[in-house]
DRENDO-1510 file (C-alpha; in Angstrom, 1 decimal, always signed):
<recs>
REC; n; res; u; v; w
REC; 1; UNK; +207.9; +158.7; +327.7 .
REC; 2; UNK; +208.5; +162.3; +328.7 .
REC; 3; UNK; +209.3; +164.9; +326.2 .
REC; 4; UNK; +211.9; +167.5; +326.8 .
REC; 5; UNK; +211.0; +171.2; +326.7 .
REC; 6; UNK; +212.7; +173.7; +324.5 .
REC; 7; UNK; +214.3; +176.4; +326.6 .
REC; 8; UNK; +213.5; +180.0; +326.2 .
REC; 9; UNK; +216.4; +181.7; +324.3 .
REC; 10; UNK; +216.6; +184.3; +327.1 .
REC; 11; UNK; +217.4; +181.8; +329.8 .
REC; 12; UNK; +221.0; +181.7; +330.9 .
REC; 13; UNK; +221.4; +178.4; +332.7 .
REC; 14; UNK; +224.7; +179.6; +334.3 .
REC; 15; UNK; +223.7; +182.6; +336.2 .
REC; 16; UNK; +221.4; +180.8; +338.5 .
REC; 17; UNK; +219.5; +180.7; +341.8 .
REC; 18; UNK; +219.9; +177.3; +343.3 .
REC; 19; UNK; +217.8; +175.3; +345.7 .
REC; 20; UNK; +220.3; +175.7; +348.6 .
REC; 21; UNK; +219.8; +179.5; +348.6 .
REC; 22; UNK; +216.6; +178.6; +350.6 .
REC; 23; UNK; +217.2; +178.2; +354.3 .
REC; 24; UNK; +214.9; +175.2; +354.5 .
REC; 25; UNK; +216.9; +173.4; +351.8 .
REC; 26; UNK; +220.1; +174.1; +353.6 .
REC; 27; UNK; +218.6; +172.5; +356.7 .
REC; 28; UNK; +217.6; +169.5; +354.6 .
REC; 29; UNK; +221.0; +169.1; +353.2 .
REC; 30; UNK; +222.6; +169.6; +356.6 .
REC; 31; UNK; +220.5; +167.0; +358.1 .
REC; 32; UNK; +221.4; +164.6; +355.5 .
REC; 33; UNK; +225.1; +165.4; +355.7 .
REC; 34; UNK; +225.6; +165.7; +359.4 .
REC; 35; UNK; +222.5; +164.3; +361.1 .
REC; 36; UNK; +221.5; +167.8; +362.5 .
REC; 37; UNK; +219.5; +170.3; +360.3 .
REC; 38; UNK; +221.2; +173.2; +362.3 .
REC; 39; UNK; +224.9; +171.9; +361.6 .
REC; 40; UNK; +226.3; +172.8; +358.3 .
REC; 41; UNK; +229.2; +170.6; +357.0 .
REC; 42; UNK; +232.0; +172.9; +357.7 .
REC; 43; UNK; +231.5; +173.3; +361.4 .
REC; 44; UNK; +230.8; +169.5; +361.4 .
REC; 45; UNK; +234.2; +168.8; +359.7 .
REC; 46; UNK; +235.9; +171.2; +362.2 .
REC; 47; UNK; +234.4; +169.4; +365.3 .
REC; 48; UNK; +235.1; +166.0; +364.0 .
REC; 49; UNK; +238.4; +166.3; +362.1 .
REC; 50; UNK; +240.1; +169.6; +362.8 .
REC; 51; UNK; +240.3; +170.0; +366.6 .
REC; 52; UNK; +243.9; +170.5; +365.8 .
REC; 53; UNK; +244.3; +172.7; +362.5 .
REC; 54; UNK; +245.7; +171.1; +359.4 .
REC; 55; UNK; +248.9; +172.6; +358.3 .
REC; 56; UNK; +248.5; +173.1; +354.6 .
REC; 57; UNK; +245.3; +173.0; +352.7 .
REC; 58; UNK; +244.5; +173.0; +349.0 .
REC; 59; UNK; +241.1; +174.2; +347.6 .
REC; 60; UNK; +240.6; +173.0; +344.0 .
REC; 61; UNK; +238.6; +175.2; +341.6 .
REC; 62; UNK; +238.6; +177.8; +344.4 .
REC; 63; UNK; +236.7; +180.5; +342.7 .
REC; 64; UNK; +236.8; +183.8; +344.5 .
REC; 65; UNK; +238.0; +182.1; +347.7 .
REC; 66; UNK; +234.9; +181.9; +349.7 .
REC; 67; UNK; +235.5; +178.3; +350.9 .
REC; 68; UNK; +239.0; +178.9; +352.2 .
REC; 69; UNK; +238.1; +182.2; +353.9 .
REC; 70; UNK; +235.2; +180.4; +355.8 .
REC; 71; UNK; +237.5; +177.4; +356.6 .
REC; 72; UNK; +240.5; +179.5; +357.7 .
REC; 73; UNK; +238.2; +181.7; +359.9 .
REC; 74; UNK; +236.9; +178.5; +361.4 .
REC; 75; UNK; +240.4; +177.4; +362.4 .
REC; 76; UNK; +240.4; +174.4; +360.0 .
REC; 77; UNK; +243.9; +174.9; +358.6 .
REC; 78; UNK; +246.7; +177.4; +359.2 .
REC; 79; UNK; +247.5; +178.0; +355.5 .
REC; 80; UNK; +245.5; +177.7; +352.4 .
REC; 81; UNK; +246.3; +177.4; +348.7 .
REC; 82; UNK; +243.9; +177.6; +345.9 .
REC; 83; UNK; +243.9; +177.3; +342.1 .
REC; 84; UNK; +241.3; +178.2; +339.4 .
REC; 85; UNK; +241.4; +178.7; +335.7 .
REC; 86; UNK; +239.6; +182.0; +335.8 .
REC; 87; UNK; +242.0; +185.0; +336.1 .
REC; 88; UNK; +239.1; +187.2; +337.4 .
REC; 89; UNK; +238.4; +184.7; +340.1 .
REC; 90; UNK; +241.9; +184.6; +341.3 .
REC; 91; UNK; +242.2; +188.4; +341.2 .
REC; 92; UNK; +239.0; +188.7; +343.4 .
REC; 93; UNK; +240.2; +185.9; +345.8 .
REC; 94; UNK; +243.5; +187.8; +346.3 .
REC; 95; UNK; +241.6; +191.1; +347.1 .
REC; 96; UNK; +239.3; +189.3; +349.5 .
REC; 97; UNK; +241.8; +187.4; +351.4 .
REC; 98; UNK; +242.5; +190.4; +353.6 .
REC; 99; UNK; +245.9; +189.4; +355.0 .
REC; 100; UNK; +245.1; +185.7; +355.4 .
REC; 101; UNK; +248.0; +183.4; +354.6 .
REC; 102; UNK; +246.7; +182.3; +351.2 .
REC; 103; UNK; +248.5; +181.5; +348.0 .
REC; 104; UNK; +246.7; +181.4; +344.6 .
REC; 105; UNK; +247.6; +180.0; +341.1 .
REC; 106; UNK; +245.9; +180.4; +337.8 .
REC; 107; UNK; +245.6; +176.8; +336.5 .
REC; 108; UNK; +243.3; +174.4; +334.7 .
REC; 109; UNK; +242.7; +171.0; +336.3 .
REC; 110; UNK; +244.7; +169.3; +333.5 .
REC; 111; UNK; +247.7; +171.7; +334.0 .
REC; 112; UNK; +247.7; +171.8; +337.8 .
REC; 113; UNK; +250.8; +170.4; +339.5 .
REC; 114; UNK; +251.0; +170.0; +343.3 .
REC; 115; UNK; +253.9; +171.7; +344.9 .
REC; 116; UNK; +254.8; +169.9; +348.2 .
REC; 117; UNK; +252.5; +168.0; +350.5 .
REC; 118; UNK; +249.0; +168.9; +351.4 .
REC; 119; UNK; +247.3; +167.4; +354.7 .
REC; 120; UNK; +243.9; +168.7; +353.7 .
REC; 121; UNK; +242.4; +169.1; +350.1 .
REC; 122; UNK; +238.9; +170.5; +349.6 .
REC; 123; UNK; +236.5; +170.2; +346.7 .
REC; 124; UNK; +233.3; +172.2; +346.7 .
REC; 125; UNK; +231.4; +171.8; +343.4 .
REC; 126; UNK; +234.7; +171.6; +341.4 .
REC; 127; UNK; +235.1; +168.0; +340.4 .
REC; 128; UNK; +232.0; +168.0; +338.3 .
REC; 129; UNK; +233.8; +170.2; +335.9 .
REC; 130; UNK; +236.8; +167.9; +335.5 .
REC; 131; UNK; +237.2; +166.0; +332.2 .
REC; 132; UNK; +240.0; +163.6; +333.2 .
REC; 133; UNK; +239.1; +162.7; +336.9 .
REC; 134; UNK; +241.6; +159.9; +337.1 .
REC; 135; UNK; +244.6; +162.1; +336.3 .
REC; 136; UNK; +243.7; +164.9; +338.7 .
REC; 137; UNK; +242.7; +162.6; +341.5 .
REC; 138; UNK; +245.9; +160.5; +341.1 .
REC; 139; UNK; +248.0; +163.8; +341.3 .
REC; 140; UNK; +246.2; +164.9; +344.4 .
REC; 141; UNK; +246.5; +161.6; +346.1 .
REC; 142; UNK; +250.2; +161.4; +345.5 .
REC; 143; UNK; +250.5; +164.9; +347.2 .
REC; 144; UNK; +249.0; +163.9; +350.4 .
REC; 145; UNK; +250.4; +162.0; +353.5 .
REC; 146; UNK; +248.7; +158.8; +354.4 .
REC; 147; UNK; +246.6; +160.4; +357.1 .
REC; 148; UNK; +245.6; +163.4; +354.9 .
REC; 149; UNK; +242.0; +164.1; +354.2 .
REC; 150; UNK; +240.1; +164.9; +351.1 .
REC; 151; UNK; +236.7; +166.5; +351.7 .
REC; 152; UNK; +234.2; +166.9; +349.0 .
REC; 153; UNK; +230.8; +168.5; +348.5 .
REC; 154; UNK; +229.6; +168.0; +344.9 .
REC; 155; UNK; +227.0; +167.2; +342.2 .
REC; 156; UNK; +227.4; +163.5; +341.5 .
REC; 157; UNK; +224.3; +163.0; +339.5 .
REC; 158; UNK; +223.9; +162.0; +335.8 .
REC; 159; UNK; +226.5; +163.4; +333.4 .
REC; 160; UNK; +225.4; +166.8; +332.0 .
REC; 161; UNK; +222.1; +166.5; +334.1 .
REC; 162; UNK; +220.7; +164.0; +331.6 .
REC; 163; UNK; +218.1; +162.3; +333.7 .
REC; 164; UNK; +216.4; +159.2; +332.5 .
REC; 165; UNK; +213.0; +159.3; +331.1 .
REC; 166; UNK; +211.6; +157.6; +334.3 .
REC; 167; UNK; +213.4; +160.1; +336.5 .
REC; 168; UNK; +212.2; +163.0; +334.4 .
REC; 169; UNK; +208.7; +161.7; +334.6 .
REC; 170; UNK; +208.7; +161.7; +338.5 .
REC; 171; UNK; +210.1; +165.3; +338.4 .
REC; 172; UNK; +207.3; +166.4; +336.0 .
REC; 173; UNK; +204.5; +164.7; +338.0 .
REC; 174; UNK; +205.8; +166.5; +341.2 .
REC; 175; UNK; +206.1; +169.8; +339.5 .
REC; 176; UNK; +202.6; +169.6; +338.0 .
REC; 177; UNK; +201.1; +168.7; +341.5 .
REC; 178; UNK; +202.3; +171.9; +343.0 .
REC; 179; UNK; +200.1; +175.0; +343.4 .
REC; 180; UNK; +200.6; +177.0; +340.2 .
REC; 181; UNK; +202.7; +179.8; +341.7 .
REC; 182; UNK; +205.5; +177.3; +342.8 .
REC; 183; UNK; +205.7; +175.3; +339.6 .
REC; 184; UNK; +208.7; +175.9; +337.4 .
REC; 185; UNK; +208.3; +176.7; +333.7 .
REC; 186; UNK; +211.9; +175.9; +332.9 .
REC; 187; UNK; +212.9; +172.7; +331.3 .
REC; 188; UNK; +213.2; +169.9; +333.8 .
REC; 189; UNK; +215.9; +168.2; +331.6 .
REC; 190; UNK; +217.9; +170.7; +329.7 .
REC; 191; UNK; +218.7; +169.5; +326.2 .
REC; 192; UNK; +222.2; +168.2; +325.8 .
REC; 193; UNK; +223.2; +170.7; +323.2 .
REC; 194; UNK; +222.2; +173.6; +325.5 .
REC; 195; UNK; +224.1; +172.2; +328.4 .
REC; 196; UNK; +227.2; +172.0; +326.2 .
REC; 197; UNK; +226.7; +175.4; +324.6 .
REC; 198; UNK; +226.2; +176.9; +328.2 .
REC; 199; UNK; +229.3; +175.4; +329.7 .
REC; 200; UNK; +231.0; +172.5; +328.0 .
REC; 201; UNK; +232.6; +171.4; +331.3 .
REC; 202; UNK; +229.2; +171.4; +333.3 .
REC; 203; UNK; +228.7; +168.0; +335.0 .
REC; 204; UNK; +230.9; +166.6; +332.2 .
REC; 205; UNK; +231.7; +163.4; +334.1 .
REC; 206; UNK; +229.8; +163.9; +337.3 .
REC; 207; UNK; +228.4; +160.3; +337.5 .
REC; 208; UNK; +232.1; +159.0; +337.6 .
REC; 209; UNK; +233.2; +161.2; +340.6 .
REC; 210; UNK; +232.5; +158.6; +343.3 .
REC; 211; UNK; +233.8; +155.6; +341.5 .
REC; 212; UNK; +236.9; +157.3; +340.4 .
REC; 213; UNK; +237.5; +158.8; +343.8 .
REC; 214; UNK; +237.4; +155.3; +345.3 .
REC; 215; UNK; +240.2; +154.3; +343.0 .
REC; 216; UNK; +242.6; +156.6; +344.8 .
REC; 217; UNK; +241.1; +157.2; +348.1 .
REC; 218; UNK; +239.6; +155.2; +350.9 .
REC; 219; UNK; +236.1; +156.7; +351.7 .
REC; 220; UNK; +235.8; +157.1; +355.4 .
REC; 221; UNK; +232.5; +159.0; +355.5 .
REC; 222; UNK; +229.8; +159.6; +352.8 .
REC; 223; UNK; +226.4; +161.2; +353.0 .
REC; 224; UNK; +224.2; +161.5; +350.0 .
REC; 225; UNK; +222.3; +164.7; +350.1 .
REC; 226; UNK; +219.3; +164.1; +347.8 .
REC; 227; UNK; +218.0; +166.5; +345.2 .
REC; 228; UNK; +216.7; +164.2; +342.7 .
REC; 229; UNK; +213.3; +165.8; +342.8 .
REC; 230; UNK; +213.6; +169.3; +344.5 .
REC; 231; UNK; +216.8; +170.5; +342.9 .
REC; 232; UNK; +215.5; +170.8; +339.4 .
REC; 233; UNK; +212.2; +172.2; +340.3 .
REC; 234; UNK; +213.8; +174.8; +342.5 .
REC; 235; UNK; +216.6; +175.8; +340.2 .
REC; 236; UNK; +215.9; +179.4; +339.3 .
REC; 237; UNK; +212.5; +179.1; +340.8 .
REC; 238; UNK; +212.8; +180.1; +344.3 .
REC; 239; UNK; +211.2; +183.5; +344.4 .
REC; 240; UNK; +207.8; +182.5; +345.4 .
REC; 241; UNK; +209.2; +180.2; +348.2 .
REC; 242; UNK; +211.4; +183.1; +349.5 .
REC; 243; UNK; +208.0; +184.9; +350.4 .
REC; 244; UNK; +207.9; +182.3; +353.2 .
REC; 245; UNK; +204.2; +182.6; +353.7 .
REC; 246; UNK; +202.3; +179.6; +355.0 .
REC; 247; UNK; +201.6; +178.1; +351.6 .
REC; 248; UNK; +205.2; +178.6; +350.6 .
REC; 249; UNK; +206.5; +176.8; +353.7 .
REC; 250; UNK; +204.0; +174.0; +353.4 .
REC; 251; UNK; +204.8; +173.5; +349.8 .
REC; 252; UNK; +208.5; +173.4; +350.3 .
REC; 253; UNK; +208.2; +171.0; +353.2 .
REC; 254; UNK; +206.1; +168.7; +350.9 .
REC; 255; UNK; +208.6; +169.0; +348.1 .
REC; 256; UNK; +211.5; +168.1; +350.4 .
REC; 257; UNK; +209.7; +165.2; +351.9 .
REC; 258; UNK; +209.0; +163.8; +348.4 .
REC; 259; UNK; +212.7; +164.3; +347.6 .
REC; 260; UNK; +213.6; +162.4; +350.7 .
REC; 261; UNK; +211.2; +159.5; +350.3 .
REC; 262; UNK; +211.9; +158.9; +346.7 .
REC; 263; UNK; +215.7; +159.0; +347.3 .
REC; 264; UNK; +215.4; +156.6; +350.2 .
REC; 265; UNK; +213.4; +154.1; +348.1 .
REC; 266; UNK; +216.0; +154.5; +345.4 .
REC; 267; UNK; +213.3; +155.5; +342.9 .
REC; 268; UNK; +215.7; +158.5; +342.0 .
REC; 269; UNK; +219.4; +159.0; +342.4 .
REC; 270; UNK; +220.9; +161.4; +344.8 .
REC; 271; UNK; +222.3; +164.3; +342.8 .
REC; 272; UNK; +224.7; +165.6; +345.5 .
REC; 273; UNK; +227.0; +164.0; +348.0 .
REC; 274; UNK; +229.3; +164.9; +351.0 .
REC; 275; UNK; +232.2; +162.5; +351.2 .
REC; 276; UNK; +235.7; +162.4; +352.8 .
REC; 277; UNK; +238.5; +160.0; +352.1 .
REC; 278; UNK; +242.2; +159.2; +352.8 .
REC; 279; UNK; +244.6; +158.6; +350.0 .
REC; 280; UNK; +245.1; +154.8; +349.3 .
REC; 281; UNK; +248.7; +153.4; +349.4 .
REC; 282; UNK; +250.2; +153.0; +345.8 .
REC; 283; UNK; +249.9; +149.2; +346.1 .
REC; 284; UNK; +246.2; +149.5; +346.9 .
REC; 285; UNK; +245.8; +151.6; +343.9 .
REC; 286; UNK; +247.5; +149.1; +341.8 .
REC; 287; UNK; +245.4; +146.3; +343.2 .
REC; 288; UNK; +242.2; +148.2; +342.4 .
REC; 289; UNK; +243.3; +148.9; +338.9 .
REC; 290; UNK; +244.1; +145.2; +338.3 .
REC; 291; UNK; +240.7; +144.3; +339.6 .
REC; 292; UNK; +239.0; +146.6; +337.3 .
REC; 293; UNK; +241.1; +145.5; +334.3 .
REC; 294; UNK; +240.0; +141.9; +334.7 .
REC; 295; UNK; +236.5; +142.7; +335.5 .
REC; 296; UNK; +236.3; +144.6; +332.1 .
REC; 297; UNK; +237.7; +141.7; +330.2 .
REC; 298; UNK; +235.4; +139.0; +328.7 .
REC; 299; UNK; +234.5; +136.7; +331.5 .
REC; 300; UNK; +236.1; +133.5; +330.1 .
REC; 301; UNK; +237.4; +130.8; +332.4 .
REC; 302; UNK; +240.9; +131.9; +332.4 .
REC; 303; UNK; +240.0; +135.5; +333.3 .
REC; 304; UNK; +237.7; +134.2; +336.1 .
REC; 305; UNK; +240.5; +132.1; +337.5 .
REC; 306; UNK; +242.8; +135.1; +337.4 .
REC; 307; UNK; +240.3; +137.4; +339.1 .
REC; 308; UNK; +239.7; +134.8; +341.9 .
REC; 309; UNK; +243.3; +134.6; +342.6 .
REC; 310; UNK; +243.5; +138.4; +342.9 .
REC; 311; UNK; +240.6; +138.4; +345.3 .
</recs>
């Protein structure tokens, strides 16, 4: 059984350098998402789904507005709205919109109330901060037309990054196999109390994102992006890799191949996913909830009979 390391008190887990700051990692994620290492998901989405721009798009947990600026400039939608609980984020987003037709609201996920209809909703690393996923996703699904799209790029790994002991052991073995300059000295599984103290919303219900999404949306495309090995090793540990010398390139290539191979074998979970869905009709949501209700009951003969009738 692997033991967790105690983090240095000077480490701030929420001002980070992430694995996708490395061009090779972005290429790896792009290939997993779109089949082309040179094609990032936003231009892919434009090519496949937004040849005619959407009319009204919503970005949840929009931060400083980077995503809507990039998507507007790509011609994906003609109008964007965004909300975030951080007043400073919204103020910065308003300053950076530079005349683009954007509207912003300060709101928490729980308080958010849709106004009108959105034919496109975008989540980039926001849902893993949501406590009540069902409440938010139901509100969003009801605010969309039947042919609307909800596009997501998010962390969907274990809640609060609490990897299993077997998973942690694989990360530790990989880390120790690297040349010394590339190994991380940071904890490979951050103690739960430090995750909560750092940000009580971080990955709070991340493992429930995909199953909850499927309650309210029909998934039309999903591509798991990996990360089960490389993400944690590279987190706040990219400086030596950024030197881009031969050893750095070879080591990163080996690390990403290990990540790919173990993910494909299902020896580790994929920590990130790119997925797109359409809202389900209310009748389908009711059917799904009924099925879940009877599955969760004790499996006596009467409940089995009811479930078989529903199916």
